[in-house]
BALO-147658 format. One record per residue (C-alpha): residue number from 1; chain; x, y, z. Coordinates in steps of 0.001 Angstrom, whole numbers. Example, Ala and Ser with C-alpha at 12.3 -4.5 7.8 and 13.67 -1.06 7.14 Angstrom:
2
R  pos  unit        u        v        w
R    1     A    12300    -4500     7800
R    2     A    13670    -1060     7140
# end
This chain:
563
R  pos  unit        u        v        w
R    1     A   108379    78609   126651
R    2     A   110879    76060   126921
R    3     A   113997    76896   129244
R    4     A   117565    75189   129358
R    5     A   117766    71897   131388
R    6     A   120856    72235   133771
R    7     A   121760    68652   134564
R    8     A   123128    67668   137997
R    9     A   123087    71711   138918
R   10     A   122330    71461   142857
R   11     A   122806    75177   143900
R   12     A   119887    77300   143819
R   13     A   121137    80539   142757
R   14     A   122797    78848   139644
R   15     A   119532    77725   138642
R   16     A   117823    80943   139441
R   17     A   120575    83270   137901
R   18     A   120699    81501   134424
R   19     A   116914    81205   134680
R   20     A   117437    77458   134074
R   21     A   114773    74805   134216
R   22     A   113035    74547   138193
R   23     A   110275    73601   139802
R   24     A   109026    75887   142212
R   25     A   109546    74471   145767
R   26     A   110068    77778   147751
R   27     A   106963    76734   149459
R   28     A   109062    74122   151564
R   29     A   110398    77259   153140
R   30     A   107121    78691   154776
R   31     A   105874    75062   155569
R   32     A   109148    74466   157492
R   33     A   109811    77911   159166
R   34     A   105854    77482   160481
R   35     A   106255    74277   161511
R   36     A   108362    75734   164377
R   37     A   109943    72301   164830
R   38     A   113358    72286   166536
R   39     A   114987    69393   164482
R   40     A   113366    68094   161561
R   41     A   114704    65168   159876
R   42     A   112966    64493   156042
R   43     A   113767    61125   154498
R   44     A   113358    60989   150495
R   45     A   115085    58526   148036
R   46     A   118157    59658   146293
R   47     A   117997    61972   143467
R   48     A   114646    63572   145045
R   49     A   116293    67290   145375
R   50     A   116865    66779   148981
R   51     A   120316    68866   148158
R   52     A   118780    71617   145907
R   53     A   116143    72417   148623
R   54     A   118653    72482   151225
R   55     A   120744    74737   149173
R   56     A   117649    76911   148809
R   57     A   117142    77136   152548
R   58     A   120597    78296   153260
R   59     A   120306    80504   150079
R   60     A   117070    82071   151873
R   61     A   118155    82329   155676
R   62     A   121955    82691   155889
R   63     A   123373    86254   156388
R   64     A   125685    85310   154175
R   65     A   123075    85838   151324
R   66     A   121520    88878   152792
R   67     A   119852    91117   149993
R   68     A   119417    88090   147587
R   69     A   115672    88717   147462
R   70     A   116264    88272   143446
R   71     A   116323    84468   144416
R   72     A   112931    84567   145139
R   73     A   111190    87216   143547
R   74     A   108325    85669   141679
R   75     A   108256    82479   143440
R   76     A   105970    81086   145925
R   77     A   107523    81838   148876
R   78     A   107738    85593   147964
R   79     A   103732    85866   147892
R   80     A   103852    86147   151843
R   81     A   105487    89460   152233
R   82     A   106568    88655   156084
R   83     A   109123    86257   154344
R   84     A   110570    89538   153142
R   85     A   111868    90427   156287
R   86     A   113682    86988   157047
R   87     A   115745    86395   153887
R   88     A   119482    86735   155086
R   89     A   118761    87037   158714
R   90     A   120265    83609   160386
R   91     A   123918    82318   160926
R   92     A   123519    78911   159218
R   93     A   125654    76126   159147
R   94     A   125384    73912   155775
R   95     A   127210    70567   155440
R   96     A   126409    67826   153262
R   97     A   127702    64194   154122
R   98     A   126660    63072   150330
R   99     A   130607    62375   149511
R  100     A   131336    59978   152548
R  101     A   131708    56710   150434
R  102     A   134541    54779   151591
R  103     A   135462    51196   152256
R  104     A   137191    51487   155445
R  105     A   136431    53717   158116
R  106     A   139730    55102   159147
R  107     A   139520    56771   155094
R  108     A   135973    57815   156263
R  109     A   136508    59536   159537
R  110     A   139668    61294   157797
R  111     A   137060    62588   154978
R  112     A   134404    64044   157759
R  113     A   137171    65693   159454
R  114     A   137980    67211   156587
R  115     A   134531    68411   155705
R  116     A   134246    69863   159021
R  117     A   137756    71633   158449
R  118     A   136327    72974   155545
R  119     A   133256    74249   157212
R  120     A   135259    75715   159773
R  121     A   137632    77547   157236
R  122     A   134678    79468   156087
R  123     A   134230    81540   159240
R  124     A   137786    82229   159980
R  125     A   136857    86033   159652
R  126     A   134171    85460   162630
R  127     A   136869    83960   165411
R  128     A   139350    86411   164768
R  129     A   137075    89241   165859
R  130     A   138652    91052   169087
R  131     A   135151    89677   170801
R  132     A   136740    85830   171399
R  133     A   139486    84530   173332
R  134     A   142739    82961   172211
R  135     A   141209    80067   174113
R  136     A   138059    80054   171276
R  137     A   140769    80538   168940
R  138     A   142780    77481   169955
R  139     A   139526    75369   170006
R  140     A   138741    77047   167017
R  141     A   142351    75695   165256
R  142     A   141761    72735   166988
R  143     A   139383    71421   164231
R  144     A   141621    69815   161646
R  145     A   141709    66352   159613
R  146     A   143258    64591   162457
R  147     A   141532    65633   165190
R  148     A   140000    62840   167624
R  149     A   136679    62063   168504
R  150     A   136101    64190   171362
R  151     A   136855    67535   169247
R  152     A   135151    66618   166083
R  153     A   132003    65356   168536
R  154     A   131964    69449   169824
R  155     A   132745    70672   166547
R  156     A   129227    72247   165269
R  157     A   128186    72410   168655
R  158     A   130758    74960   169297
R  159     A   130376    76731   165765
R  160     A   127049    77572   166802
R  161     A   128248    79081   169963
R  162     A   130562    81808   168475
R  163     A   128301    82314   165605
R  164     A   125049    83279   167780
R  165     A   127599    85337   169795
R  166     A   129139    86950   167238
R  167     A   125551    87670   165327
R  168     A   123258    87954   168526
R  169     A   121105    85190   166991
R  170     A   121107    81444   167173
R  171     A   122043    78858   164451
R  172     A   120307    77400   162057
R  173     A   121656    73936   161275
R  174     A   121549    72099   157690
R  175     A   122375    68344   157468
R  176     A   122442    66944   154260
R  177     A   122311    63329   153272
R  178     A   123038    62511   156974
R  179     A   122659    58892   156234
R  180     A   125084    58130   153722
R  181     A   128054    57420   155738
R  182     A   125787    54504   158168
R  183     A   124711    52968   154867
R  184     A   128252    52748   153373
R  185     A   129619    51242   157115
R  186     A   127066    48894   156862
R  187     A   127882    47934   152887
R  188     A   131553    47464   154041
R  189     A   131507    46127   157320
R  190     A   132447    48829   159754
R  191     A   129228    50213   161202
R  192     A   129932    49720   165348
R  193     A   132891    52151   164442
R  194     A   131079    54704   162170
R  195     A   128228    54542   164722
R  196     A   130150    55242   167472
R  197     A   131870    58044   165769
R  198     A   128915    59823   164449
R  199     A   126747    59373   167717
R  200     A   128394    61975   169889
R  201     A   128526    64509   166847
R  202     A   124805    64100   165929
R  203     A   123731    64311   170078
R  204     A   126251    67145   170668
R  205     A   124666    68923   167412
R  206     A   120950    68632   167762
R  207     A   120563    67396   171724
R  208     A   122700    69333   173737
R  209     A   122783    72501   172274
R  210     A   121665    75642   173391
R  211     A   123172    78010   170239
R  212     A   120852    75894   168026
R  213     A   117607    77826   166936
R  214     A   116094    75074   164697
R  215     A   117599    72373   162071
R  216     A   116833    70392   159466
R  217     A   118554    66923   158401
R  218     A   117865    65302   155390
R  219     A   118456    61320   154574
R  220     A   117502    57882   152672
R  221     A   116609    56298   155484
R  222     A   115783    56862   159010
R  223     A   118564    55162   160783
R  224     A   117385    53476   164070
R  225     A   117244    56360   167132
R  226     A   119399    53971   169389
R  227     A   121896    53814   166680
R  228     A   123139    57666   166665
R  229     A   120027    59683   167598
R  230     A   119720    58257   171545
R  231     A   117695    60270   173513
R  232     A   117429    63098   170961
R  233     A   113558    63879   171905
R  234     A   112844    67169   169861
R  235     A   113418    65230   166829
R  236     A   110432    65444   164198
R  237     A   110633    62517   161807
R  238     A   109271    62810   158552
R  239     A   109245    59864   156666
R  240     A   107437    59008   152981
R  241     A   104234    58027   155070
R  242     A   104287    61507   156424
R  243     A   101789    64102   155189
R  244     A   104442    66788   155587
R  245     A   106285    68443   152833
R  246     A   104446    65680   150774
R  247     A   104975    67570   147465
R  248     A   107925    69577   148163
R  249     A   110422    66377   147014
R  250     A   109842    64925   143509
R  251     A   107856    66299   140891
R  252     A   103640    65864   141028
R  253     A   102000    64570   137703
R  254     A   100447    68390   137119
R  255     A   104156    69549   137462
R  256     A   105330    67395   134993
R  257     A   102757    67372   132384
R  258     A   103206    71358   132606
R  259     A   106632    71012   132170
R  260     A   106678    68738   129323
R  261     A   104282    71270   127715
R  262     A   106470    74243   128098
R  263     A   109017    72375   126640
R  264     A   106914    71643   123777
R  265     A   106917    67884   124506
R  266     A   104304    65521   122139
R  267     A   101009    65768   124592
R  268     A   101029    61833   123326
R  269     A   104404    61241   125131
R  270     A   102731    61987   128699
R  271     A   101291    58167   129564
R  272     A   104597    56953   128833
R  273     A   106482    59180   130730
R  274     A   104058    58053   133895
R  275     A   104818    54113   132869
R  276     A   108464    55008   133206
R  277     A   108570    56884   136273
R  278     A   105551    57602   138230
R  279     A   104725    55348   141039
R  280     A   105814    57351   144267
R  281     A   103940    58062   146894
R  282     A   104704    60440   150102
R  283     A   101814    60688   152729
R  284     A    98548    61008   150669
R  285     A    99573    62319   147753
R  286     A   100097    59673   144910
R  287     A   101535    60173   141575
R  288     A   104863    61582   142672
R  289     A   107542    61543   140046
R  290     A   111125    60598   140067
R  291     A   112687    64285   139170
R  292     A   116052    62926   138234
R  293     A   114619    60870   135464
R  294     A   112231    63486   134228
R  295     A   114776    66135   133966
R  296     A   116988    63530   131968
R  297     A   114031    62904   129897
R  298     A   113283    66341   129364
R  299     A   116696    67619   128287
R  300     A   117320    64406   126237
R  301     A   113980    63300   124916
R  302     A   114363    59769   125722
R  303     A   113285    57447   127954
R  304     A   115898    55314   130115
R  305     A   116691    54212   133304
R  306     A   118346    57800   134439
R  307     A   117708    57430   138126
R  308     A   118100    53789   138541
R  309     A   121705    53909   136568
R  310     A   123067    56345   138969
R  311     A   125162    55285   142167
R  312     A   123700    54265   145200
R  313     A   122191    50505   144707
R  314     A   125326    48468   146221
R  315     A   123441    48290   149431
R  316     A   120288    46950   147475
R  317     A   122332    44460   145494
R  318     A   123895    43178   148587
R  319     A   120769    42436   150551
R  320     A   119007    40281   147392
R  321     A   122108    38295   146789
R  322     A   122864    37254   150191
R  323     A   119083    36965   151311
R  324     A   117600    33849   152322
R  325     A   115475    32145   150435
R  326     A   112306    33382   151032
R  327     A   113421    36870   150501
R  328     A   114320    35563   146673
R  329     A   111295    33810   145705
R  330     A   109125    36846   146703
R  331     A   111872    38956   144560
R  332     A   110853    36485   141857
R  333     A   107119    37662   142253
R  334     A   108228    41278   142249
R  335     A   109732    40873   138885
R  336     A   107045    39307   137665
R  337     A   104699    42258   138501
R  338     A   102811    40857   141354
R  339     A   102858    41907   145108
R  340     A   104144    40792   148042
R  341     A   102993    40920   151915
R  342     A   105106    42571   154383
R  343     A   105105    44400   157816
R  344     A   106718    47928   157317
R  345     A   108721    49594   159997
R  346     A   110664    52759   158957
R  347     A   112965    52957   161393
R  348     A   115779    50898   159610
R  349     A   117605    48930   161857
R  350     A   120660    48123   160065
R  351     A   121582    45231   162460
R  352     A   118698    43598   161703
R  353     A   118805    43683   157747
R  354     A   120483    40610   157680
R  355     A   117853    37715   157440
R  356     A   115040    40060   158528
R  357     A   112571    39841   154886
R  358     A   110504    42639   156276
R  359     A   113811    44813   157226
R  360     A   115067    44481   153665
R  361     A   111796    45378   152303
R  362     A   111430    48503   154546
R  363     A   114860    49897   153340
R  364     A   113723    49291   149805
R  365     A   110084    51067   150405
R  366     A   112387    54055   151838
R  367     A   115012    53882   149158
R  368     A   111737    54112   146500
R  369     A   112404    50767   144818
R  370     A   109025    49342   146210
R  371     A   105679    51047   146263
R  372     A   102564    50443   148884
R  373     A    99741    48655   146692
R  374     A    97584    49037   149793
R  375     A    97683    48926   153417
R  376     A    95806    47932   156082
R  377     A    96133    49022   159777
R  378     A    94881    47303   162574
R  379     A    93451    48311   166154
R  380     A    96437    46361   167779
R  381     A    98644    48900   166162
R  382     A   100373    46527   163665
R  383     A    99967    47057   159736
R  384     A    99796    44749   156896
R  385     A   101576    46231   153422
R  386     A   101182    45268   150011
R  387     A   104291    46130   147988
R  388     A   104984    46000   144474
R  389     A   108154    47457   142124
R  390     A   107855    51272   141912
R  391     A   107441    51810   138361
R  392     A   109001    49937   134772
R  393     A   112563    52019   135245
R  394     A   112970    50094   138469
R  395     A   111946    46984   137032
R  396     A   114616    47541   134412
R  397     A   117199    48357   137218
R  398     A   116657    45112   139146
R  399     A   116759    43043   135680
R  400     A   120143    44492   134560
R  401     A   121788    44310   138156
R  402     A   120737    40413   138309
R  403     A   122111    39754   134647
R  404     A   125480    41469   135942
R  405     A   125625    38430   138754
R  406     A   125791    36119   135858
R  407     A   128007    38023   133665
R  408     A   131150    36691   134450
R  409     A   133129    35153   131484
R  410     A   129456    35158   129885
R  411     A   128869    31424   131116
R  412     A   125198    31817   131788
R  413     A   124322    33353   128080
R  414     A   126211    30298   126703
R  415     A   124492    27862   129272
R  416     A   121020    29427   128249
R  417     A   121815    29341   124648
R  418     A   122875    25251   125027
R  419     A   119985    24754   126975
R  420     A   117543    26348   124140
R  421     A   119046    23751   121867
R  422     A   119149    21035   123487
R  423     A   122678    20504   123735
R  424     A   123138    18604   127060
R  425     A   127063    18462   126883
R  426     A   127612    21979   126116
R  427     A   124970    22252   129346
R  428     A   127113    20393   131517
R  429     A   130597    22459   130501
R  430     A   128861    25562   131186
R  431     A   126662    24760   134236
R  432     A   130518    23847   136177
R  433     A   131228    27375   135527
R  434     A   128208    29313   136030
R  435     A   128239    27232   139794
R  436     A   131690    28286   140793
R  437     A   131072    31795   139560
R  438     A   127530    32225   141227
R  439     A   127669    30029   144472
R  440     A   129558    32244   146469
R  441     A   127731    35440   144726
R  442     A   124623    34401   146520
R  443     A   125924    33573   149552
R  444     A   125756    29693   149588
R  445     A   127953    29159   152682
R  446     A   126756    29393   156370
R  447     A   128605    30252   159421
R  448     A   128421    26240   160214
R  449     A   130880    25853   157209
R  450     A   127620    24091   155606
R  451     A   126544    25017   151792
R  452     A   122736    26209   151274
R  453     A   122104    25252   147675
R  454     A   118625    26568   147615
R  455     A   119715    30010   147630
R  456     A   121724    29565   144400
R  457     A   118739    28076   142748
R  458     A   116317    30802   143689
R  459     A   119127    33258   142416
R  460     A   119450    31161   139227
R  461     A   115750    31637   138690
R  462     A   116061    35420   139253
R  463     A   118819    34986   136296
R  464     A   116254    33443   134248
R  465     A   113368    36129   134906
R  466     A   115911    38896   134325
R  467     A   117487    37367   131291
R  468     A   114328    35826   129423
R  469     A   111374    37633   130282
R  470     A   111029    39567   126998
R  471     A   110496    35897   125436
R  472     A   109580    33873   128039
R  473     A   107318    33115   131267
R  474     A   108848    32019   133757
R  475     A   106999    29655   136456
R  476     A   108780    28584   139405
R  477     A   107290    25791   142222
R  478     A   108956    24922   145426
R  479     A   108147    23269   148486
R  480     A   108827    24385   152063
R  481     A   112266    22478   153517
R  482     A   113378    22047   149501
R  483     A   111476    19241   149025
R  484     A   111729    19941   145337
R  485     A   112092    22691   142894
R  486     A   110843    22899   139319
R  487     A   111234    25791   136688
R  488     A   109280    25767   133448
R  489     A   109898    28517   130780
R  490     A   107074    28829   128587
R  491     A   107457    30583   125591
R  492     A   105460    33495   124667
R  493     A   105598    32695   121224
R  494     A   104169    28533   120765
R  495     A   106682    28124   117682
R  496     A   109868    28486   120630
R  497     A   111116    25656   122060
R  498     A   109743    25556   125860
R  499     A   111744    24245   129151
R  500     A   110954    22031   131834
R  501     A   113658    22133   134913
R  502     A   113754    20098   138084
R  503     A   116187    20697   140892
R  504     A   117387    18052   143416
R  505     A   119970    17533   145682
R  506     A   121729    14104   146285
R  507     A   119939    11900   148740
R  508     A   121994     8896   149715
R  509     A   119157     7904   152062
R  510     A   116828     7700   149174
R  511     A   118852     5275   147194
R  512     A   120908     7617   145095
R  513     A   124512     6442   144546
R  514     A   125376     9140   142065
R  515     A   124603    12625   140609
R  516     A   123250    10862   137847
R  517     A   120694     8626   139908
R  518     A   119702    11813   141209
R  519     A   119307    13702   138172
R  520     A   117048    10861   136560
R  521     A   114897    10913   139720
R  522     A   114589    14501   138866
R  523     A   113341    13576   135460
R  524     A   111081    10754   136472
R  525     A   108977    13414   138758
R  526     A   108970    15737   135678
R  527     A   107203    12622   133728
R  528     A   105079    11369   137286
R  529     A   103609    14855   137532
R  530     A   102904    15530   134030
R  531     A   104806    19259   134651
R  532     A   104299    19216   130400
R  533     A   100245    19703   130631
R  534     A    99804    23202   130413
R  535     A   102626    23554   127389
R  536     A   101003    20731   125538
R  537     A    97665    22242   126196
R  538     A    98924    25274   124756
R  539     A    99694    23783   121295
R  540     A   103417    23002   122061
R  541     A   104507    19862   120356
R  542     A   106092    17489   122788
R  543     A   109361    17836   120556
R  544     A   109746    21036   121250
R  545     A   109342    20919   125053
R  546     A   112949    20464   126427
R  547     A   113341    18532   130206
R  548     A   116401    18499   132224
R  549     A   116727    17254   135646
R  550     A   119558    19159   137401
R  551     A   121492    17191   140337
R  552     A   123484    19188   142988
R  553     A   126023    17691   145664
R  554     A   127763    21129   147388
R  555     A   129148    22682   144431
R  556     A   128984    19913   141746
R  557     A   126501    19917   139092
R  558     A   125085    17127   136586
R  559     A   122264    17827   134008
R  560     A   120953    14981   132437
R  561     A   118028    15509   129579
R  562     A   114948    13261   128666
R  563     A   115389    11372   125690
# end
């Protein structure tokens, strides 16, 4: 039977009370409770049901929701009668850092203080009880928007103390999206300050807290223990490679297809939905679907980049734009549907993201943008992975992201039109604007003040792949040390124009006195190496194969077309 699809509702009770569409994940309650783990950190990509599951845990265990058996009756967890007596029996502290997204540390710090202050306000009746001293109340009231680090660090620990004394039972702490402030701090350049602020809060809450029964943290990444969980040895870390809770976040294929049947969707659409939204693997369970996009599809009846278009791609874009040449060339392979080789470390060390390709791939895997095609684990403890883009939705997301990098003033599009027409003069005019707008975009400036034009060229090729992949096969070839770099745009329709480009940096030691000399030498290489052979064999006539030599010196560029 079809149900109403409630988009964006993350309050468990609201979904159940309104009898809206819901896939039963209450088995998570039983699996977590029977694990007996003190502190559990679960990482999953964004929009994978983390907040809804945390809300579910809150409604099940919190004594604020005692007597709400109606929220679980008929669902998985309620089939085991021993859990009937657990519902609504614990003091629960539930807080989420999902909205801590600011460009500077001070604003982020004040926002976290405000979050803790709001948390406290929900327990004012407790602290006003006669069992507590004036000193307790003074400490309670010291938690406010402008409090210092010492007070904020102890805030959750102290609250656990008061609640456990009041209710005679240790607390459960639920912390959602714990790593959001850390990711934002990295993007905006205040990582050290945020780590120093969050570390004592986490350690006080989860390490030195005798009033804690057990806790769950959720996030996208497993931030290195040294960063914010120093010496926290009671932490059970569950990543996407773990078998624990494998089906508790995201939708299985059976769940997706059953939901499509219930909503009356044509069974013939199942393969399309699989192509767009399948591809995630948690532990040994494959064919996990992106729940946000599936839910939007069930509601709208249209396939689209629903998950990929939501916020949260800023860090990913930054890493690719500013990445070294090797990272960009591997990303070209990913966009072409190929797999890349990588070593993966699930513990993300943010300070290593710059200049460490494997750290970047590790982050993209944890964030859901990549999937493991194959993994080989060696006896020495090392591992080798083959990674690919997760699914078609993710591919489209990256194509759109890259197009936006080249969209300033639409010069890239004008340049491409001129190139396909063979308009050398217009190409040179537009290319000057393209380089001005995109050299800085791809971080061509080194720490020593020198430029690294190869990063621009690789970014340029990413733009070609993203913009022209529907009608062209973009082939690139390069040698180490940037000895040469040629690009072939092979049309999928032999009636269209083919393009051969050779990029060269001006080299005075090789007799090149002007950019024109360099461009001419690039054209000579195209002819000498017979780069047009495959195109001619495909039946594309020579007059429809345009050959261009690109010469660069710093941010200056000259393009010469072969006659």
